[in-house]
C-alpha positions, 0 to 999 in steps of 0.5 A, a space after each residue: 538523520 540518515 537522507 534519503 527515503 528508507 520506507 517503513 513496513 510495520 516498524 521495519 525498513 523496507 526498500 528496493 535496490 536501485 535497478 535491481 530485482 529480487 526481494 525487499 531488503 535493507 539497503 545502506 544510506 544514500 538512496 532507497 526505493 519507494 515501495 508499497 506499504 503493507 496492507 491495512 486490515 479493517 473489514 470486520 464482518 459481523 460474526 454470525 456464530 463461532 466456527 468450530 475450533 478445529 484444524 482442516 480435516 485429513 484428506 486424501 492427497 490431491 483431493 479437492 480442498 474441502 470446506 474445512 467442516 464449517 457450518 454454512 453461514 450467509 456472507 455479511 453484506 454490511 460493514 462495520 466502521 473501518 476504524 472504530 473510535 476514529 472519525 473518518 469520512 468518505 473523502 479527503 476533505 472531511 479528514 481536514 482541519 480548516 485553517 483559519 488564515 491559510 496561505 493561498 494554495 492553487 486550486 487542483 486542476 488535474 491529477 497525475 500518477 507518480 511514476 518514477 521517484 529520483 532521490 539523492 543525498 543532496 540537492 539535485 541541480 536544476 540541470 537534472 530537473 531540466 534533463 529528465 524533463 526533456 525525456 520523451 515520455 515525461 508529462 510532468 515533473 516536480 522538485 521535492 524534499 524526501 527524507 527519512 525521519 522520526 515521527 513520534 519516535 518512529 522512523 518513517 518516509 516524509 515529503 516536503 512539497 509545495 502544496 499548490 504543485 504536489 497535490 496534483 500527484 496525490 491520490 484524487 480524494 486527497 488532492 481535491 481536499 483544499 482544507 488538507 493543502 491549506 493546512 500543510 501550507 500553513 506549517 501543519 502535517 498531513 499523515 496517511 490514514 495508515 499511520 493516523 489509525 495504527 498511531 491513533 493519531 487525532 486531527 488537531 493533535 501534535 506529533 514529534 518530528 525529528 530530523 536534524 532538528 525537532 519540532 512538534 507539528 500539528 496533524 492537519 489532515 489524514 489523506 493518502 498521497 499516491 505514492 506507496 510508503 510515504 506516510 507524512 507530507 509537510 511543506 517544502 519550508 518546514 522540511 528544510 527546517 527539520 534538516 531535509 536537503 533542498 530539492 533532493 527529490 524529483 517526482 515524475 509522471 510519464 506516459 505508460 507506454 514510456 515509463 520503463 524506458 524512461 526510468 533507465 534513461 533517467 538513471 543515466 542522467 542523475 549524479 552519482 549517489 542518486 537513484 531512480 525507482 519506478 513507482 508502477 510496473 507494466 506486467 504482461 499476462 496472456 490476456 494483455 498488460 496490466 499496470 500495477 500501481 496499487 489501485 482498482 478492482 481485483 483480478 487480472 489475466 484470462 479465467 481460462 488460465 490454470 489454478 492452483 493444483 489441489 494438493 498445494 491449495 490444501 497445503 496452503 489452507 492448512 497452513 492458514 488455518 494453523 495460524 489462527 489466533 496469532 497476533 496481527 502486526 502491521 507488516 509482519 509476514 510470519 511465522 508468528 505474527 501477520 498483517 492481512 497480506 503477510 498471512 496470504 504470502 506466508 500460507 501460499 509460500 508453505 505450498 510453493 507458491 510465490 505471492 506479492 507482498 502487498 494486498 494491492 499486488 495480490 489482487 493481480 495474482 489470478 483472474 477474477 471470480 464472481 461471489 456465486 462461484 467462490 471456491 476455497 483458496 479463492 482471496 477476497 479483497 477490500 477497499 478500507 482507506 477513505 482517503 483513496 476509496 479505490 485502493 485495495 488495502 485488505 485481503 483475506 482467504 475464503 475457507 468455503 461455506 461462506 467463511 474466510 480467514 483474516 488478519 484483521 487490525 492492531 489488537 486482534 488475532 488472526 480469525 475465522 469470520 464470515 465472508 464480508 461482500 459488503 460495500 467495501 468488497 473490491 472483488 475476488 480472485 482465483 490464484 494462478 501461480 504463474 501470474 502471481 509469481 510474475 507479479 511478485 517478481 516485478 514489484 519485489 
C-alpha cells in the first residue's frame, strides 16, 4: 500500500503537487494533496415533453445565443429523489445505524472548518504538532491517520480519527450525528454520500478494506466529512490495524485572514517527505474576497462585470449540445464521457474559457442571476447531498425557453430536460471569463 493521500475522481487518482499551482495531476508516492471531488449529479427534473433532437441552429457569427429551437416549457418546481432506491434522510443522523453498546463518544460542542491538511508517509513527531499549533492563526489542530487504500477494490482516501475530536471538523449535519460517530468508534466505516450512492452500498452491509492487511468493515453511516475528497472515515485503531502509520497527518483550522500565510509557515515546520495543502483559498474579485471552500449559494462578484462574448457563448452551447447522449461517468471531463461539472468545463473550454473542475467552484465563476433573468449559457446549481445540504454538488447549463442540459448520474446519458428550480436549487450564475479563470487558477 502506498502511504499518503491520493484522492480519487471517478476512479482516477488526482492530486495537487504541494506548493505549486497548475492543473491537477498525478504525483509520485509520498504526499499528495487533498482536492475537491468531482460533483455528483442527481437533480432529475420531470420531463414535460421531449425536446427536439437537433443541434444548435446555424446563426451569424457574433449573434446573441439562440434558444436552440426548443419549445417553451415551465421550469420544474418539484424534486425527484436524489438517489432512487436509497433511503436518504435530510440530516446525517437519519443515515447512520445506532450501535447497541457503542463506546462513549463526546458530544459535538462546536463546528470548525478544516483549512490545512499536513500529510507524511510516516508518523509525524509530536514536536511538529506543537510547532504548528503555535502559528498565530491556528485555532484548532488534530493529529489523525490519512492513507490511500482499497475499499471494495477501488482506491480511495481514508481517514483514521478519534471520533470524539474529529467530528468537530466534519460538515455540521455529519458532525452532529451521534449514531455515525458511535458506529465509527465501534469499529465500523462511515462513507461519503458520494461513495454510498455510486457504489450502491447499504447501511449495515460490509465493504472490503485492504491496506497492508484486509478486513471487512460494517457500513455504519453515510456522511460528508467536510474535507474534499475524503470518502471514508474509520477509527484511528481500525486505520492502524489496516496498516496506516499512527498519526501521519494533521488537520488544522485557522482564522480566515491568516491561513494563506500559515500554510507557508507550516510548510517550513514539517519534516522532509511531508507536505501541507490548503483546503480552502481566498480569491479576490473586484467586489471583494471570497473564501472557496465548496459550500454556500451560487454566485460571486459584482453583476456589473462583463460576461461571455456572444460568439464564445454560442460555441460553448454548441459544444454542450454535441455531447447529448454520451454517458455519465463520475470524474469524467470528456470528450466521450462526462460528469456534471466535466460537461460544463469541457463545453466552455471549446470556446477558450477556463472553468474550475467541480460544481462548487464553478458556482463562483460569475455573479448570481435571478431565475427571471436567465439567459442561454447561464449555469444552474443544486444541493443534492442530504448529508451536507449547503454543499453545491450538481450543475447544469441553461439552454433557454425553460430547458437545461446536464450529465445527470451513473447509468444515464447527457440529456436535455426542463430546468429544475425546486427545493434543491442553489441558484444560477452568469459566467465571467476572468473570474472563472481566477477561481480555476487558485483551486487547480
